[in-house]
PDB file of N, H, CA, C and O in Angstrom:
ATOM      1  N   MET A   1      14.370 -15.070  15.828  1.00  0.00           N
ATOM      2  CA  MET A   1      13.746 -14.142  15.493  1.00  0.00           C
ATOM      3  C   MET A   1      13.430 -14.683  14.173  1.00  0.00           C
ATOM      4  O   MET A   1      14.367 -15.029  13.454  1.00  0.00           O
ATOM      5  N   ALA A   2      12.146 -14.807  13.738  1.00  0.00           N
ATOM      6  H   ALA A   2      11.384 -14.525  14.322  1.00  0.00           H
ATOM      7  CA  ALA A   2      11.655 -15.346  12.729  1.00  0.00           C
ATOM      8  C   ALA A   2      11.919 -14.690  11.355  1.00  0.00           C
ATOM      9  O   ALA A   2      12.231 -13.500  11.330  1.00  0.00           O
ATOM     10  N   SER A   3      11.821 -15.339  10.307  1.00  0.00           N
ATOM     11  H   SER A   3      11.568 -16.306  10.327  1.00  0.00           H
ATOM     12  CA  SER A   3      12.457 -14.709   8.820  1.00  0.00           C
ATOM     13  C   SER A   3      11.404 -13.442   8.546  1.00  0.00           C
ATOM     14  O   SER A   3      11.815 -12.410   8.016  1.00  0.00           O
ATOM     15  N   ASP A   4      10.111 -13.593   8.923  1.00  0.00           N
ATOM     16  H   ASP A   4       9.777 -14.431   9.354  1.00  0.00           H
ATOM     17  CA  ASP A   4       8.953 -12.797   8.801  1.00  0.00           C
ATOM     18  C   ASP A   4       9.055 -11.368   9.613  1.00  0.00           C
ATOM     19  O   ASP A   4       8.403 -10.353   9.371  1.00  0.00           O
ATOM     20  N   ASP A   5      10.099 -11.565  10.694  1.00  0.00           N
ATOM     21  H   ASP A   5      10.629 -12.389  10.891  1.00  0.00           H
ATOM     22  CA  ASP A   5       9.837 -10.354  11.469  1.00  0.00           C
ATOM     23  C   ASP A   5      10.614  -9.026  10.568  1.00  0.00           C
ATOM     24  O   ASP A   5      11.462  -9.025   9.676  1.00  0.00           O
ATOM     25  N   ILE A   6       9.950  -8.057  11.204  1.00  0.00           N
ATOM     26  H   ILE A   6       9.261  -8.057  11.929  1.00  0.00           H
ATOM     27  CA  ILE A   6      10.269  -6.579  10.291  1.00  0.00           C
ATOM     28  C   ILE A   6      11.431  -5.904  11.032  1.00  0.00           C
ATOM     29  O   ILE A   6      11.444  -5.785  12.257  1.00  0.00           O
ATOM     30  N   ARG A   7      12.356  -5.491  10.262  1.00  0.00           N
ATOM     31  H   ARG A   7      12.345  -5.588   9.266  1.00  0.00           H
ATOM     32  CA  ARG A   7      13.396  -5.026  10.866  1.00  0.00           C
ATOM     33  C   ARG A   7      13.482  -3.207  10.488  1.00  0.00           C
ATOM     34  O   ARG A   7      12.793  -2.616   9.657  1.00  0.00           O
ATOM     35  N   PHE A   8      14.363  -2.719  11.235  1.00  0.00           N
ATOM     36  H   PHE A   8      14.923  -3.200  11.910  1.00  0.00           H
ATOM     37  CA  PHE A   8      14.362  -1.289  10.962  1.00  0.00           C
ATOM     38  C   PHE A   8      14.994  -0.950   9.423  1.00  0.00           C
ATOM     39  O   PHE A   8      14.656   0.110   8.898  1.00  0.00           O
ATOM     40  N   GLY A   9      15.755  -1.704   8.834  1.00  0.00           N
ATOM     41  H   GLY A   9      16.030  -2.566   9.261  1.00  0.00           H
ATOM     42  CA  GLY A   9      15.930  -1.427   7.567  1.00  0.00           C
ATOM     43  C   GLY A   9      14.845  -1.810   6.458  1.00  0.00           C
ATOM     44  O   GLY A   9      14.998  -1.585   5.257  1.00  0.00           O
ATOM     45  N   ASP A  10      13.779  -2.393   7.006  1.00  0.00           N
ATOM     46  H   ASP A  10      13.655  -2.575   7.981  1.00  0.00           H
ATOM     47  CA  ASP A  10      12.653  -2.886   6.309  1.00  0.00           C
ATOM     48  C   ASP A  10      11.773  -1.254   5.946  1.00  0.00           C
ATOM     49  O   ASP A  10      10.880  -1.226   5.099  1.00  0.00           O
ATOM     50  N   PHE A  11      12.061  -0.397   6.473  1.00  0.00           N
ATOM     51  H   PHE A  11      12.786  -0.420   7.161  1.00  0.00           H
ATOM     52  CA  PHE A  11      11.245   0.774   6.573  1.00  0.00           C
ATOM     53  C   PHE A  11      11.951   1.782   5.618  1.00  0.00           C
ATOM     54  O   PHE A  11      13.175   1.771   5.480  1.00  0.00           O
ATOM     55  N   THR A  12      11.199   2.587   5.013  1.00  0.00           N
ATOM     56  H   THR A  12      10.205   2.596   5.125  1.00  0.00           H
ATOM     57  CA  THR A  12      11.771   3.545   4.067  1.00  0.00           C
ATOM     58  C   THR A  12      12.357   4.894   5.068  1.00  0.00           C
ATOM     59  O   THR A  12      12.080   5.001   6.262  1.00  0.00           O
ATOM     60  N   GLY A  13      13.119   5.758   4.379  1.00  0.00           N
ATOM     61  H   GLY A  13      13.345   5.671   3.409  1.00  0.00           H
ATOM     62  CA  GLY A  13      13.788   6.805   5.166  1.00  0.00           C
ATOM     63  C   GLY A  13      12.636   7.726   5.802  1.00  0.00           C
ATOM     64  O   GLY A  13      12.735   8.215   6.928  1.00  0.00           O
ATOM     65  N   PHE A  14      11.670   7.885   5.061  1.00  0.00           N
ATOM     66  H   PHE A  14      11.589   7.488   4.147  1.00  0.00           H
ATOM     67  CA  PHE A  14      10.617   8.548   5.679  1.00  0.00           C
ATOM     68  C   PHE A  14       9.940   8.109   6.895  1.00  0.00           C
ATOM     69  O   PHE A  14       9.673   8.801   7.877  1.00  0.00           O
ATOM     70  N   GLU A  15       9.687   6.818   6.698  1.00  0.00           N
ATOM     71  H   GLU A  15       9.904   6.256   5.901  1.00  0.00           H
ATOM     72  CA  GLU A  15       9.186   5.904   7.963  1.00  0.00           C
ATOM     73  C   GLU A  15      10.162   5.877   9.026  1.00  0.00           C
ATOM     74  O   GLU A  15       9.739   5.744  10.174  1.00  0.00           O
ATOM     75  N   LYS A  16      11.394   5.982   8.824  1.00  0.00           N
ATOM     76  H   LYS A  16      11.737   6.091   7.892  1.00  0.00           H
ATOM     77  CA  LYS A  16      12.059   5.970   9.881  1.00  0.00           C
ATOM     78  C   LYS A  16      12.214   7.109  10.654  1.00  0.00           C
ATOM     79  O   LYS A  16      12.217   7.044  11.883  1.00  0.00           O
ATOM     80  N   VAL A  17      12.345   8.163  10.034  1.00  0.00           N
ATOM     81  H   VAL A  17      12.343   8.215   9.036  1.00  0.00           H
ATOM     82  CA  VAL A  17      12.018   9.610  10.514  1.00  0.00           C
ATOM     83  C   VAL A  17      10.743   9.718  11.519  1.00  0.00           C
ATOM     84  O   VAL A  17      10.802  10.125  12.679  1.00  0.00           O
ATOM     85  N   ARG A  18       9.428   9.215  10.749  1.00  0.00           N
ATOM     86  H   ARG A  18       9.380   8.885   9.807  1.00  0.00           H
ATOM     87  CA  ARG A  18       8.337   9.214  11.593  1.00  0.00           C
ATOM     88  C   ARG A  18       8.384   8.505  12.722  1.00  0.00           C
ATOM     89  O   ARG A  18       7.910   8.977  13.755  1.00  0.00           O
ATOM     90  N   LEU A  19       9.058   7.066  12.686  1.00  0.00           N
ATOM     91  H   LEU A  19       9.443   6.683  11.846  1.00  0.00           H
ATOM     92  CA  LEU A  19       8.898   6.329  13.911  1.00  0.00           C
ATOM     93  C   LEU A  19       9.780   6.889  14.905  1.00  0.00           C
ATOM     94  O   LEU A  19       9.442   6.897  16.088  1.00  0.00           O
ATOM     95  N   VAL A  20      10.891   7.361  14.517  1.00  0.00           N
ATOM     96  H   VAL A  20      11.166   7.355  13.556  1.00  0.00           H
ATOM     97  CA  VAL A  20      12.011   8.030  15.553  1.00  0.00           C
ATOM     98  C   VAL A  20      11.255   9.350  16.146  1.00  0.00           C
ATOM     99  O   VAL A  20      11.393   9.569  17.350  1.00  0.00           O
ATOM    100  N   ALA A  21      10.390  10.321  15.288  1.00  0.00           N
ATOM    101  H   ALA A  21      10.278  10.143  14.310  1.00  0.00           H
ATOM    102  CA  ALA A  21       9.934  11.464  15.975  1.00  0.00           C
ATOM    103  C   ALA A  21       8.642  11.030  16.887  1.00  0.00           C
ATOM    104  O   ALA A  21       8.365  11.640  17.920  1.00  0.00           O
ATOM    105  N   LEU A  22       7.864   9.897  16.395  1.00  0.00           N
ATOM    106  H   LEU A  22       8.089   9.402  15.556  1.00  0.00           H
ATOM    107  CA  LEU A  22       6.802   9.201  17.346  1.00  0.00           C
ATOM    108  C   LEU A  22       7.101   8.650  18.448  1.00  0.00           C
ATOM    109  O   LEU A  22       6.254   8.699  19.340  1.00  0.00           O
ATOM    110  N   HIS A  23       8.187   8.074  18.664  1.00  0.00           N
ATOM    111  H   HIS A  23       8.875   8.034  17.939  1.00  0.00           H
ATOM    112  CA  HIS A  23       9.135   7.502  19.617  1.00  0.00           C
ATOM    113  C   HIS A  23       9.318   8.578  20.588  1.00  0.00           C
ATOM    114  O   HIS A  23       8.880   8.585  21.739  1.00  0.00           O
ATOM    115  N   ALA A  24      10.100   9.610  19.937  1.00  0.00           N
ATOM    116  H   ALA A  24      10.455   9.604  19.003  1.00  0.00           H
ATOM    117  CA  ALA A  24      10.156  10.738  20.739  1.00  0.00           C
ATOM    118  C   ALA A  24       9.134  11.704  21.558  1.00  0.00           C
ATOM    119  O   ALA A  24       9.419  12.381  22.546  1.00  0.00           O
ATOM    120  N   ARG A  25       7.885  11.602  20.911  1.00  0.00           N
ATOM    121  H   ARG A  25       7.653  11.051  20.109  1.00  0.00           H
ATOM    122  CA  ARG A  25       6.829  12.016  21.241  1.00  0.00           C
ATOM    123  C   ARG A  25       6.198  11.351  22.613  1.00  0.00           C
ATOM    124  O   ARG A  25       5.803  11.984  23.592  1.00  0.00           O
ATOM    125  N   MET A  26       6.201   9.923  22.444  1.00  0.00           N
ATOM    126  H   MET A  26       6.522   9.409  21.648  1.00  0.00           H
ATOM    127  CA  MET A  26       5.815   9.108  23.452  1.00  0.00           C
ATOM    128  C   MET A  26       6.603   9.249  24.552  1.00  0.00           C
ATOM    129  O   MET A  26       6.096   9.188  25.673  1.00  0.00           O
ATOM    130  N   ALA A  27       7.973   9.462  24.370  1.00  0.00           N
ATOM    131  H   ALA A  27       8.384   9.513  23.460  1.00  0.00           H
ATOM    132  CA  ALA A  27       8.756   9.442  25.518  1.00  0.00           C
ATOM    133  C   ALA A  27       8.484  10.859  26.071  1.00  0.00           C
ATOM    134  O   ALA A  27       8.338  10.834  27.293  1.00  0.00           O
ATOM    135  N   LYS A  28       8.380  12.033  25.546  1.00  0.00           N
ATOM    136  H   LYS A  28       8.499  12.054  24.553  1.00  0.00           H
ATOM    137  CA  LYS A  28       7.985  13.127  26.267  1.00  0.00           C
ATOM    138  C   LYS A  28       6.719  13.167  27.008  1.00  0.00           C
ATOM    139  O   LYS A  28       6.601  13.764  28.078  1.00  0.00           O
ATOM    140  N   ARG A  29       5.806  12.546  26.448  1.00  0.00           N
ATOM    141  H   ARG A  29       5.901  12.060  25.579  1.00  0.00           H
ATOM    142  CA  ARG A  29       4.499  12.389  27.204  1.00  0.00           C
ATOM    143  C   ARG A  29       4.822  11.454  28.334  1.00  0.00           C
ATOM    144  O   ARG A  29       4.139  11.644  29.341  1.00  0.00           O
ATOM    145  N   GLY A  30       5.743  10.449  28.399  1.00  0.00           N
ATOM    146  H   GLY A  30       6.298  10.295  27.581  1.00  0.00           H
ATOM    147  CA  GLY A  30       5.959   9.513  29.349  1.00  0.00           C
ATOM    148  C   GLY A  30       6.676  10.234  30.545  1.00  0.00           C
ATOM    149  O   GLY A  30       6.744   9.773  31.685  1.00  0.00           O
ATOM    150  N   LEU A  31       7.136  11.285  30.178  1.00  0.00           N
ATOM    151  H   LEU A  31       7.081  11.660  29.253  1.00  0.00           H
ATOM    152  CA  LEU A  31       7.819  12.171  31.215  1.00  0.00           C
ATOM    153  C   LEU A  31       6.635  12.540  32.488  1.00  0.00           C
ATOM    154  O   LEU A  31       6.852  12.597  33.699  1.00  0.00           O
ATOM    155  N   ALA A  32       5.461  12.739  31.826  1.00  0.00           N
ATOM    156  H   ALA A  32       5.284  12.692  30.842  1.00  0.00           H
ATOM    157  CA  ALA A  32       4.423  13.696  32.462  1.00  0.00           C
ATOM    158  C   ALA A  32       3.746  12.461  33.489  1.00  0.00           C
ATOM    159  O   ALA A  32       3.057  12.827  34.441  1.00  0.00           O
ATOM    160  N   GLY A  33       3.959  11.118  33.263  1.00  0.00           N
ATOM    161  H   GLY A  33       4.519  10.820  32.489  1.00  0.00           H
ATOM    162  CA  GLY A  33       3.437  10.109  34.001  1.00  0.00           C
ATOM    163  C   GLY A  33       3.046   8.955  33.673  1.00  0.00           C
ATOM    164  O   GLY A  33       3.184   8.795  32.460  1.00  0.00           O
ATOM    165  N   PRO A  34       2.527   7.880  34.300  1.00  0.00           N
ATOM    166  CA  PRO A  34       2.096   6.745  33.714  1.00  0.00           C
ATOM    167  C   PRO A  34       0.619   6.625  33.142  1.00  0.00           C
ATOM    168  O   PRO A  34       0.088   5.749  32.459  1.00  0.00           O
ATOM    169  N   GLU A  35       0.092   7.964  33.731  1.00  0.00           N
ATOM    170  H   GLU A  35       0.523   8.675  34.286  1.00  0.00           H
ATOM    171  CA  GLU A  35      -1.312   8.160  33.418  1.00  0.00           C
ATOM    172  C   GLU A  35      -1.648   8.570  32.136  1.00  0.00           C
ATOM    173  O   GLU A  35      -2.832   8.495  31.810  1.00  0.00           O
ATOM    174  N   VAL A  36      -0.713   9.048  31.237  1.00  0.00           N
ATOM    175  H   VAL A  36       0.249   9.109  31.501  1.00  0.00           H
ATOM    176  CA  VAL A  36      -0.809   9.997  30.355  1.00  0.00           C
ATOM    177  C   VAL A  36      -1.088   8.991  29.034  1.00  0.00           C
ATOM    178  O   VAL A  36      -0.315   8.067  28.781  1.00  0.00           O
ATOM    179  N   ASP A  37      -2.151   9.247  28.311  1.00  0.00           N
ATOM    180  H   ASP A  37      -2.778   9.998  28.517  1.00  0.00           H
ATOM    181  CA  ASP A  37      -2.526   8.337  27.435  1.00  0.00           C
ATOM    182  C   ASP A  37      -1.669   8.429  25.989  1.00  0.00           C
ATOM    183  O   ASP A  37      -1.583   9.456  25.315  1.00  0.00           O
ATOM    184  N   LEU A  38      -1.003   7.032  25.631  1.00  0.00           N
ATOM    185  H   LEU A  38      -1.072   6.198  26.178  1.00  0.00           H
ATOM    186  CA  LEU A  38      -0.145   7.109  24.194  1.00  0.00           C
ATOM    187  C   LEU A  38      -0.859   6.496  23.202  1.00  0.00           C
ATOM    188  O   LEU A  38      -0.399   6.438  22.062  1.00  0.00           O
ATOM    189  N   SER A  39      -1.965   6.014  23.498  1.00  0.00           N
ATOM    190  H   SER A  39      -2.339   6.061  24.424  1.00  0.00           H
ATOM    191  CA  SER A  39      -2.611   5.121  22.410  1.00  0.00           C
ATOM    192  C   SER A  39      -2.782   5.762  21.041  1.00  0.00           C
ATOM    193  O   SER A  39      -2.619   5.065  20.040  1.00  0.00           O
ATOM    194  N   ASP A  40      -3.084   6.977  20.943  1.00  0.00           N
ATOM    195  H   ASP A  40      -3.217   7.544  21.757  1.00  0.00           H
ATOM    196  CA  ASP A  40      -2.974   7.717  19.493  1.00  0.00           C
ATOM    197  C   ASP A  40      -1.631   7.573  18.919  1.00  0.00           C
ATOM    198  O   ASP A  40      -1.570   7.127  17.773  1.00  0.00           O
ATOM    199  N   LEU A  41      -0.769   7.817  19.404  1.00  0.00           N
ATOM    200  H   LEU A  41      -0.818   8.180  20.334  1.00  0.00           H
ATOM    201  CA  LEU A  41       0.863   7.499  19.009  1.00  0.00           C
ATOM    202  C   LEU A  41       1.075   6.120  18.606  1.00  0.00           C
ATOM    203  O   LEU A  41       1.677   5.849  17.567  1.00  0.00           O
ATOM    204  N   GLN A  42       0.630   5.289  19.344  1.00  0.00           N
ATOM    205  H   GLN A  42       0.141   5.510  20.188  1.00  0.00           H
ATOM    206  CA  GLN A  42       1.053   3.901  19.308  1.00  0.00           C
ATOM    207  C   GLN A  42       0.095   3.335  18.097  1.00  0.00           C
ATOM    208  O   GLN A  42       0.496   2.334  17.503  1.00  0.00           O
ATOM    209  N   ARG A  43      -0.840   3.781  17.801  1.00  0.00           N
ATOM    210  H   ARG A  43      -1.165   4.595  18.283  1.00  0.00           H
ATOM    211  CA  ARG A  43      -1.844   3.471  16.583  1.00  0.00           C
ATOM    212  C   ARG A  43      -0.773   3.925  15.239  1.00  0.00           C
ATOM    213  O   ARG A  43      -0.414   3.105  14.394  1.00  0.00           O
ATOM    214  N   ARG A  44      -0.428   5.132  15.236  1.00  0.00           N
ATOM    215  H   ARG A  44      -0.720   5.798  15.923  1.00  0.00           H
ATOM    216  CA  ARG A  44       0.421   5.817  14.354  1.00  0.00           C
ATOM    217  C   ARG A  44       1.363   4.894  13.991  1.00  0.00           C
ATOM    218  O   ARG A  44       1.478   4.630  12.794  1.00  0.00           O
ATOM    219  N   VAL A  45       2.170   4.267  14.932  1.00  0.00           N
ATOM    220  H   VAL A  45       2.076   4.481  15.904  1.00  0.00           H
ATOM    221  CA  VAL A  45       3.335   3.532  14.842  1.00  0.00           C
ATOM    222  C   VAL A  45       3.109   2.155  14.433  1.00  0.00           C
ATOM    223  O   VAL A  45       4.077   1.514  14.024  1.00  0.00           O
ATOM    224  N   GLU A  46       1.952   1.611  14.490  1.00  0.00           N
ATOM    225  H   GLU A  46       1.166   2.131  14.822  1.00  0.00           H
ATOM    226  CA  GLU A  46       1.459   0.208  14.365  1.00  0.00           C
ATOM    227  C   GLU A  46       1.093   0.280  12.959  1.00  0.00           C
ATOM    228  O   GLU A  46       1.313  -0.671  12.208  1.00  0.00           O
ATOM    229  N   ARG A  47       0.444   1.560  12.488  1.00  0.00           N
ATOM    230  H   ARG A  47       0.266   2.332  13.097  1.00  0.00           H
ATOM    231  CA  ARG A  47       0.013   1.698  11.103  1.00  0.00           C
ATOM    232  C   ARG A  47       1.290   1.759  10.253  1.00  0.00           C
ATOM    233  O   ARG A  47       1.181   1.080   9.231  1.00  0.00           O
ATOM    234  N   ILE A  48       2.415   2.353  10.383  1.00  0.00           N
ATOM    235  H   ILE A  48       2.504   2.904  11.213  1.00  0.00           H
ATOM    236  CA  ILE A  48       3.565   2.413   9.759  1.00  0.00           C
ATOM    237  C   ILE A  48       4.099   1.337   9.582  1.00  0.00           C
ATOM    238  O   ILE A  48       4.537   1.041   8.470  1.00  0.00           O
ATOM    239  N   GLU A  49       4.189   0.471  10.682  1.00  0.00           N
ATOM    240  H   GLU A  49       3.834   0.711  11.585  1.00  0.00           H
ATOM    241  CA  GLU A  49       4.746  -1.037  10.850  1.00  0.00           C
ATOM    242  C   GLU A  49       3.872  -1.894   9.729  1.00  0.00           C
ATOM    243  O   GLU A  49       4.413  -2.536   8.829  1.00  0.00           O
ATOM    244  N   LYS A  50       2.847  -1.832   9.866  1.00  0.00           N
ATOM    245  H   LYS A  50       2.407  -1.311  10.597  1.00  0.00           H
ATOM    246  CA  LYS A  50       1.737  -2.527   9.082  1.00  0.00           C
ATOM    247  C   LYS A  50       1.910  -2.471   7.468  1.00  0.00           C
ATOM    248  O   LYS A  50       1.814  -3.372   6.635  1.00  0.00           O
ATOM    249  N   THR A  51       2.243  -0.888   7.304  1.00  0.00           N
ATOM    250  H   THR A  51       2.321  -0.156   7.981  1.00  0.00           H
ATOM    251  CA  THR A  51       2.829  -0.762   5.881  1.00  0.00           C
ATOM    252  C   THR A  51       4.037  -1.395   5.636  1.00  0.00           C
ATOM    253  O   THR A  51       4.139  -2.140   4.661  1.00  0.00           O
ATOM    254  N   ALA A  52       4.913  -1.212   6.347  1.00  0.00           N
ATOM    255  H   ALA A  52       4.830  -0.607   7.139  1.00  0.00           H
ATOM    256  CA  ALA A  52       6.251  -1.856   5.775  1.00  0.00           C
ATOM    257  C   ALA A  52       6.295  -3.496   5.828  1.00  0.00           C
ATOM    258  O   ALA A  52       7.039  -4.240   5.190  1.00  0.00           O
ATOM    259  N   GLU A  53       5.192  -3.867   6.856  1.00  0.00           N
ATOM    260  H   GLU A  53       4.586  -3.263   7.375  1.00  0.00           H
ATOM    261  CA  GLU A  53       5.185  -5.299   6.530  1.00  0.00           C
ATOM    262  C   GLU A  53       4.469  -5.766   5.137  1.00  0.00           C
ATOM    263  O   GLU A  53       4.919  -6.558   4.309  1.00  0.00           O
ATOM    264  N   ARG A  54       3.391  -5.148   5.111  1.00  0.00           N
ATOM    265  H   ARG A  54       3.026  -4.504   5.783  1.00  0.00           H
ATOM    266  CA  ARG A  54       2.705  -5.398   3.639  1.00  0.00           C
ATOM    267  C   ARG A  54       3.944  -5.281   2.428  1.00  0.00           C
ATOM    268  O   ARG A  54       4.240  -6.209   1.675  1.00  0.00           O
ATOM    269  N   ARG A  55       4.481  -4.151   2.430  1.00  0.00           N
ATOM    270  H   ARG A  55       4.241  -3.398   3.042  1.00  0.00           H
ATOM    271  CA  ARG A  55       5.481  -4.052   1.529  1.00  0.00           C
ATOM    272  C   ARG A  55       6.639  -5.326   1.205  1.00  0.00           C
ATOM    273  O   ARG A  55       6.948  -5.821   0.121  1.00  0.00           O
ATOM    274  N   LYS A  56       7.074  -5.598   2.412  1.00  0.00           N
ATOM    275  H   LYS A  56       6.823  -5.197   3.293  1.00  0.00           H
ATOM    276  CA  LYS A  56       7.918  -6.589   2.806  1.00  0.00           C
ATOM    277  C   LYS A  56       7.515  -7.731   1.995  1.00  0.00           C
ATOM    278  O   LYS A  56       8.212  -8.265   1.132  1.00  0.00           O
ATOM    279  N   HIS A  57       6.275  -8.082   2.359  1.00  0.00           N
ATOM    280  H   HIS A  57       5.709  -7.649   3.060  1.00  0.00           H
ATOM    281  CA  HIS A  57       5.837  -9.429   1.591  1.00  0.00           C
ATOM    282  C   HIS A  57       5.020  -9.245   0.416  1.00  0.00           C
ATOM    283  O   HIS A  57       4.277 -10.161   0.063  1.00  0.00           O
ATOM    284  N   GLY A  58       5.070  -8.233  -0.187  1.00  0.00           N
ATOM    285  H   GLY A  58       5.673  -7.489   0.100  1.00  0.00           H
ATOM    286  CA  GLY A  58       4.279  -7.980  -1.338  1.00  0.00           C
ATOM    287  C   GLY A  58       3.135  -8.122  -1.488  1.00  0.00           C
ATOM    288  O   GLY A  58       2.674  -8.718  -2.462  1.00  0.00           O
ATOM    289  N   LYS A  59       2.295  -7.511  -0.387  1.00  0.00           N
ATOM    290  H   LYS A  59       2.670  -7.027   0.404  1.00  0.00           H
ATOM    291  CA  LYS A  59       0.735  -7.765  -0.362  1.00  0.00           C
ATOM    292  C   LYS A  59       0.376  -6.301  -0.422  1.00  0.00           C
ATOM    293  O   LYS A  59      -0.805  -5.955  -0.427  1.00  0.00           O
TER     294      LYS A  59
END
């Protein structure tokens, strides 16, 4: 693991709650089958990750 990798501890408390909730929603949708579109939820997760990464690197 590189030193610039983001870890769960790099997220704020609110971001952690949002990530857990979004992953739960993805899992629930995934139960409907492989043809279900998860891209909207994946984009939300990526946005949160990018925000945490920018904060970690001071940008």
